[in-house]
N, CA, C and O of each residue as an XYZ file, in Angstrom:
408
protein
N       0.822     -1.197      0.000
C       0.000      0.000      0.000
C       0.859      1.250      0.000
O       0.515      2.227     -0.665
N       1.953      1.247      0.717
C       2.771      2.439      0.764
C       3.602      2.496      2.029
O       3.976      1.467      2.593
N       3.883      3.700      2.462
C       4.742      3.934      3.613
C       3.892      4.460      4.766
O       3.130      5.414      4.605
N       4.028      3.835      5.915
C       3.340      4.337      7.105
C       4.115      5.542      7.622
O       5.300      5.434      7.938
N       3.447      6.691      7.710
C       4.107      7.912      8.156
C       3.973      8.129      9.653
O       4.815      8.796     10.254
N       2.964      7.597     10.249
C       2.701      7.769     11.674
C       1.660      6.762     12.101
O       1.474      5.735     11.448
N       0.979      7.053     13.199
C      -0.010      6.115     13.718
C      -1.230      5.975     12.814
O      -1.828      4.901     12.754
N      -1.613      7.052     12.102
C      -2.897      7.027     11.397
C      -2.800      7.331      9.908
O      -3.818      7.291      9.217
N      -1.628      7.629      9.396
C      -1.481      8.067      7.999
C      -0.520      7.163      7.229
O       0.549      6.803      7.722
N      -0.922      6.807      6.018
C      -0.048      6.145      5.051
C       0.140      7.079      3.869
O      -0.731      7.890      3.553
N       1.287      6.953      3.224
C       1.539      7.674      1.977
C       1.713      6.628      0.891
O       2.618      5.796      0.958
N       0.830      6.673     -0.124
C       0.883      5.667     -1.181
C       1.836      6.066     -2.298
O       2.415      5.212     -2.969
N       1.993      7.365     -2.490
C       2.918      7.925     -3.471
C       3.131      9.379     -3.082
O       2.383      9.903     -2.257
N       4.116     10.038     -3.645
C       4.323     11.438     -3.263
C       3.043     12.263     -3.433
O       2.408     12.235     -4.487
N       2.681     12.988     -2.388
C       1.521     13.860     -2.440
C       0.183     13.204     -2.192
O      -0.845     13.877     -2.254
N       0.159     11.886     -1.907
C      -1.098     11.176     -1.687
C      -1.066     10.504     -0.317
O      -0.248      9.618     -0.069
N      -1.964     10.933      0.570
C      -2.060     10.367      1.913
C      -3.379      9.623      2.064
O      -4.376      9.953      1.422
N      -3.363      8.603      2.936
C      -4.534      7.769      3.183
C      -4.774      7.661      4.681
O      -3.830      7.668      5.472
N      -6.049      7.559      5.069
C      -6.389      7.260      6.459
C      -7.626      6.364      6.480
O      -8.446      6.384      5.562
N      -7.738      5.579      7.549
C      -8.889      4.701      7.714
C     -10.054      5.490      8.282
O      -9.875      6.341      9.153
N     -11.246      5.202      7.784
C     -12.444      5.885      8.252
C     -13.261      4.941      9.133
O     -13.737      3.909      8.660
N     -13.426      5.289     10.409
C     -14.226      4.434     11.285
C     -15.726      4.548     11.029
O     -16.497      3.739     11.545
N     -16.150      5.521     10.254
C     -17.572      5.693      9.965
C     -18.061      4.754      8.884
O     -18.963      3.949      9.112
N     -17.465      4.857      7.708
C     -17.914      4.038      6.579
C     -17.087      2.767      6.424
O     -17.446      1.877      5.652
N     -15.975      2.682      7.159
C     -15.133      1.494      7.072
C     -14.200      1.493      5.879
O     -13.520      0.500      5.619
N     -14.163      2.599      5.150
C     -13.315      2.688      3.970
C     -11.977      3.340      4.262
O     -11.670      3.702      5.398
N     -11.197      3.478      3.212
C      -9.920      4.178      3.250
C     -10.118      5.448      2.426
O     -10.539      5.383      1.271
N      -9.812      6.608      3.024
C      -9.974      7.874      2.314
C      -8.609      8.432      1.943
O      -7.648      8.313      2.703
N      -8.537      9.035      0.779
C      -7.286      9.630      0.319
C      -7.430     11.137      0.213
O      -8.500     11.663     -0.093
N      -6.326     11.814      0.474
C      -6.252     13.256      0.271
C      -4.970     13.547     -0.501
O      -3.956     12.873     -0.324
N      -5.033     14.547     -1.347
C      -3.890     14.958     -2.157
C      -3.319     16.229     -1.547
O      -4.030     17.220     -1.378
N      -2.038     16.195     -1.218
C      -1.437     17.342     -0.535
C      -0.464     18.114     -1.420
O       0.269     18.976     -0.935
N      -0.455     17.809     -2.709
C       0.331     18.617     -3.646
C      -0.571     19.030     -4.799
O      -1.749     18.675     -4.821
N      -0.042     19.760     -5.735
C      -0.887     20.312     -6.806
C      -0.788     19.542     -8.116
O      -0.977     20.120     -9.186
N      -0.495     18.251     -8.048
C      -0.337     17.462     -9.273
C      -1.564     16.609     -9.596
O      -1.571     15.910    -10.609
N      -2.600     16.653     -8.759
C      -3.772     15.806     -8.961
C      -4.962     16.655     -9.399
O      -5.232     17.720     -8.843
N      -5.663     16.151    -10.412
C      -6.820     16.872    -10.959
C      -8.039     15.964    -10.961
O      -7.921     14.745    -11.086
N      -9.213     16.574    -10.822
C     -10.444     15.794    -10.913
C     -10.826     15.600    -12.370
O     -10.094     16.024    -13.265
N     -11.964     14.963    -12.619
C     -12.348     14.660    -14.002
C     -12.646     15.907    -14.819
O     -12.655     15.853    -16.048
N     -12.893     17.036    -14.150
C     -13.103     18.308    -14.851
C     -11.790     19.054    -15.098
O     -11.789     20.127    -15.701
N     -10.676     18.487    -14.632
C      -9.376     19.101    -14.844
C      -8.976     20.117    -13.787
O      -7.961     20.797    -13.937
N      -9.762     20.230    -12.718
C      -9.474     21.178    -11.644
C      -8.522     20.529    -10.632
O      -8.705     19.371    -10.257
N      -7.517     21.274    -10.198
C      -6.568     20.756     -9.199
C      -7.312     20.452     -7.906
O      -8.088     21.268     -7.409
N      -7.056     19.259     -7.371
C      -7.635     18.817     -6.107
C      -6.500     18.781     -5.089
O      -5.520     18.060     -5.273
N      -6.632     19.556     -4.019
C      -5.543     19.623     -3.044
C      -6.077     19.997     -1.669
O      -6.922     20.882     -1.533
N      -5.568     19.305     -0.651
C      -5.873     19.620      0.740
C      -4.635     20.207      1.400
O      -3.508     19.884      1.025
N      -4.848     21.053      2.361
C      -3.755     21.520      3.219
C      -3.630     20.505      4.354
O      -4.631     20.007      4.868
N      -2.402     20.212      4.732
C      -2.116     19.249      5.791
C      -1.210     19.914      6.798
O      -0.286     20.631      6.414
N      -1.449     19.695      8.075
C      -0.622     20.302      9.118
C       0.730     19.616      9.281
O       1.554     20.078     10.069
N       0.979     18.532      8.562
C       2.264     17.840      8.598
C       2.413     16.843      9.729
O       3.466     16.216      9.846
N       1.412     16.675     10.558
C       1.486     15.764     11.704
C       0.891     14.409     11.318
O      -0.317     14.317     11.102
N       1.721     13.338     11.225
C       1.207     12.033     10.813
C       0.452     11.298     11.918
O      -0.189     10.281     11.652
N       0.517     11.797     13.151
C      -0.201     11.168     14.259
C      -1.498     11.895     14.610
O      -2.470     11.270     15.035
N      -1.510     13.211     14.431
C      -2.709     14.018     14.705
C      -2.942     14.970     13.536
O      -2.811     16.186     13.673
N      -3.291     14.397     12.382
C      -3.422     15.223     11.175
C      -4.633     16.150     11.205
O      -5.656     15.869     11.830
N      -4.470     17.258     10.505
C      -5.566     18.146     10.158
C      -5.521     18.310      8.650
O      -4.466     18.587      8.079
N      -6.676     18.138      8.003
C      -6.782     18.352      6.561
C      -7.843     19.412      6.315
O      -8.909     19.398      6.932
N      -7.543     20.311      5.425
C      -8.499     21.343      5.024
C      -8.535     21.393      3.512
O      -7.464     21.406      2.906
N      -9.660     21.420      2.869
C     -11.010     21.492      3.406
C     -11.507     20.125      3.874
O     -10.716     19.208      4.093
N     -12.819     19.999      4.022
C     -13.419     18.739      4.452
C     -13.145     17.640      3.421
O     -12.793     17.911      2.273
N     -13.317     16.409      3.863
C     -13.144     15.236      2.996
C     -14.540     14.715      2.667
O     -15.299     14.332      3.558
N     -14.865     14.706      1.384
C     -16.193     14.268      0.920
C     -16.022     13.097     -0.031
O     -15.376     13.217     -1.072
N     -16.606     11.968      0.333
C     -16.519     10.743     -0.465
C     -17.928     10.387     -0.938
O     -18.884     10.473     -0.167
N     -18.056      9.991     -2.193
C     -19.338      9.605     -2.809
C     -20.365     10.728     -2.700
O     -21.498     10.507     -2.273
N     -19.958     11.931     -3.090
C     -20.833     13.103     -2.943
C     -22.142     12.981     -3.718
O     -23.151     13.562     -3.319
N     -22.135     12.242     -4.805
C     -23.334     12.144     -5.634
C     -24.220     10.940     -5.292
O     -25.233     10.707     -5.952
N     -23.843     10.183     -4.269
C     -24.627      9.008     -3.896
C     -24.895      9.033     -2.391
O     -24.064      8.564     -1.613
N     -26.038      9.571     -1.970
C     -26.333      9.698     -0.535
C     -26.301      8.380      0.234
O     -26.095      8.389      1.447
N     -26.500      7.253     -0.438
C     -26.475      5.957      0.247
C     -25.071      5.571      0.691
O     -24.917      4.697      1.544
N     -24.039      6.209      0.127
C     -22.658      5.875      0.459
C     -21.829      7.100      0.839
O     -20.618      6.983      1.025
N     -22.446      8.254      0.958
C     -21.721      9.504      1.221
C     -21.081      9.480      2.607
O     -21.709      9.111      3.600
N     -19.819      9.883      2.642
C     -19.092     10.050      3.891
C     -18.442     11.430      3.815
O     -17.668     11.701      2.897
N     -18.748     12.291      4.763
C     -18.308     13.682      4.718
C     -17.809     14.061      6.101
O     -18.526     13.908      7.090
N     -16.573     14.560      6.171
C     -15.990     14.822      7.488
C     -14.938     15.920      7.453
O     -14.389     16.270      6.407
N     -14.686     16.441      8.636
C     -13.531     17.299      8.897
C     -12.543     16.459      9.679
O     -12.932     15.740     10.599
N     -11.274     16.539      9.327
C     -10.223     15.879     10.092
C      -9.411     16.983     10.749
O      -8.775     17.795     10.078
N      -9.448     16.996     12.096
C      -8.777     18.055     12.855
C      -8.054     17.448     14.045
O      -8.658     16.784     14.888
N      -6.754     17.688     14.099
C      -5.931     17.258     15.244
C      -6.115     15.781     15.593
O      -6.212     15.421     16.766
N      -6.163     14.931     14.566
C      -6.255     13.497     14.781
C      -7.642     12.982     15.109
O      -7.807     11.815     15.467
N      -8.632     13.839     14.990
C     -10.028     13.451     15.228
C     -10.820     13.679     13.952
O     -10.514     14.577     13.167
N     -11.827     12.866     13.758
C     -12.649     12.977     12.564
C     -14.073     13.337     12.995
O     -14.722     12.623     13.760
N     -14.523     14.464     12.474
C     -15.855     14.993     12.788
C     -16.766     14.718     11.594
O     -16.606     15.312     10.528
N     -17.716     13.818     11.783
C     -18.608     13.425     10.695
C     -19.764     14.414     10.587
O     -20.394     14.768     11.584
N     -20.027     14.848      9.375
C     -21.092     15.814      9.135
C     -22.438     15.106      8.994
O     -22.495     13.884      8.856
N     -23.510     15.878      9.031
C     -24.857     15.306      9.075
C     -25.309     14.667      7.764
O     -26.342     13.998      7.732
N     -24.546     14.864      6.673
C     -24.946     14.263      5.398
C     -24.321     12.889      5.154
O     -24.424     12.357      4.049
N     -23.673     12.305      6.174
C     -23.123     10.950      6.058
C     -24.255      9.929      6.111
O     -25.320     10.194      6.667
N     -24.009      8.758      5.526
C     -25.014      7.689      5.542
C     -24.909      6.815      6.784
O     -25.868      6.119      7.118
N     -23.784      6.828      7.473
C     -23.498      5.839      8.515
C     -23.865      6.333      9.921
O     -24.281      7.476     10.112
N     -23.696      5.440     10.888
C     -24.129      5.701     12.262
C     -23.285      6.744     12.996
O     -23.708      7.229     14.045
N     -22.112      7.102     12.485
C     -21.284      8.107     13.162
C     -21.582      9.532     12.706
O     -20.915     10.468     13.147
N     -22.579      9.718     11.824
C     -22.902     11.079     11.384
C     -23.234     11.939     12.603
O     -23.954     11.522     13.510
N     -22.681     13.159     12.592
C     -22.894     14.078     13.697
C     -22.003     13.839     14.902
O     -22.117     14.549     15.902
N     -21.112     12.848     14.827
C     -20.236     12.521     15.956
C     -18.786     12.820     15.602
O     -18.429     12.924     14.429
N     -17.958     12.956     16.630
C     -16.517     13.164     16.465
C     -15.795     12.069     17.233
O     -16.080     11.827     18.406
N     -14.848     11.402     16.554
C     -14.080     10.312     17.158
C     -12.619     10.438     16.756
O     -12.282     11.143     15.804
N     -11.754      9.745     17.493
C     -10.338      9.693     17.123
C     -10.162      8.898     15.846
O     -10.870      7.919     15.616
N      -9.215      9.318     15.011
C      -8.832      8.491     13.873
C      -8.211      7.214     14.417
O      -7.424      7.264     15.362
N      -8.550      6.082     13.840
C      -7.977      4.829     14.354
C      -6.512      4.672     13.942
O      -6.103      5.107     12.865
N      -5.736      4.041     14.823
C      -4.372      3.684     14.462
C      -4.434      2.693     13.310
O      -5.308      1.827     13.263
N      -3.499      2.832     12.387
C      -3.474      1.959     11.224
C      -2.354      0.944     11.423
O      -1.173      1.285     11.356
N      -2.738     -0.301     11.667
C      -1.737     -1.355     11.917
C      -1.267     -1.981     10.637
O      -0.428     -2.882     10.662
């Protein structure tokens, strides 16, 4: 999969970080450099605080935005994940620690 950077973050390639989501059970990726574009050609990039144990990513992380049955939407701040009310899963509206990635 890649290189484990800390307790909760993996790097799969330069500029691409991954973390486990305790809400939907998936793996979410964020791009922290300006080399990744979406299907419309727009640069997709998150700001990262550089802490692999207590990461903060800005802006929010939105997965499956066009499918409410699988949507997972959260803020990751200081190693905690705050799930927004538009998530499909039971952790919507709750904030929990990011799980350690073994």
